[in-house]
C-alpha positions in Angstrom: 117.2 86.6 116.8 119.1 84.1 114.6 121.5 86.4 112.7 124.7 84.5 113.6 128.1 84.5 111.8 127.9 80.7 111.4 125.1 78.5 110.0 122.5 77.7 112.6 119.7 75.1 112.8 118.2 75.4 116.3 115.0 77.0 114.9 115.3 76.4 111.1 118.3 75.7 108.9 119.9 79.0 108.2 123.1 80.1 106.5 125.6 82.4 108.2 124.4 86.0 108.4 120.9 85.2 107.2 119.9 88.9 107.3 122.7 89.8 104.8 121.5 86.8 102.7 117.9 88.2 102.8 119.2 91.6 101.6 121.1 89.9 98.8 117.8 88.2 97.7 115.9 91.5 97.7 118.7 93.3 95.9 118.9 90.6 93.2 115.4 91.6 91.9 115.3 94.0 88.9 114.3 97.7 89.4 110.6 98.0 89.7 110.0 94.5 90.9 107.0 93.8 93.1 107.7 94.6 96.8 105.6 91.7 98.0 107.5 89.3 95.7 110.8 90.6 97.2 109.5 90.1 100.8 108.2 86.6 100.0 111.5 85.6 98.5 113.5 87.0 101.5 111.1 85.3 104.0 111.5 82.0 102.1 115.2 82.0 103.2 113.8 81.3 106.8 110.6 79.4 106.0 112.0 77.4 103.0 115.8 77.5 103.1 116.1 74.0 101.6 113.9 74.9 98.8 111.9 71.7 99.1 108.6 73.3 99.9 106.3 74.4 97.1 103.9 76.0 99.6 104.3 76.7 103.3 102.0 77.9 106.0 103.3 80.2 108.8 100.1 80.0 110.9 98.2 77.1 112.4 98.3 74.6 115.2 101.7 73.1 114.7 104.8 75.3 114.9 107.4 73.7 112.8 109.0 77.1 112.2 109.8 77.7 115.9 107.8 80.9 116.3 105.4 80.0 119.2 107.8 81.4 121.8 107.5 84.9 120.4 104.0 85.5 121.8 105.0 84.2 125.2 108.2 86.4 125.2 106.3 89.5 124.0 103.7 89.0 126.7 106.0 88.2 129.6 109.3 90.0 129.0 108.7 93.3 127.3 106.1 95.8 126.2 106.2 96.1 122.5 103.7 98.7 121.3 103.2 98.0 117.6 101.0 100.1 115.3 100.3 100.3 111.6 99.6 103.6 109.9 97.1 104.3 107.2 100.0 104.6 104.8 101.1 101.0 105.1 100.2 98.0 102.9 98.8 96.4 106.0 95.5 97.2 107.6 95.8 100.1 110.1 95.9 99.1 113.7 96.6 101.0 117.0 98.0 100.1 120.4 96.4 100.2 123.8 98.0 99.1 127.0 94.6 98.2 128.3 93.4 96.2 125.3 96.4 94.5 123.8 97.5 91.1 125.2 98.3 87.6 123.9 
């Protein structure tokens, strides 16, 4: 959504090609490094690009990360069936057109 060839700041301050930058962060870890640490470091590019936050919360009442529109978009513009298998690090979850809504 924000992977532009120039720096952008309409949601959060981001460098040019932030996805490539996230990959560089992940690739900079030594072999055998913890996957969650890699994911956290990569996500910090978006959530803490300036590096001035020691801790940040991605859920809650305020939306200073600019993510509140995602629920509205997913609900009104497109069907996005998402599931998680038993082989994931996340709790398993299924999808039902009748039950899933925002």
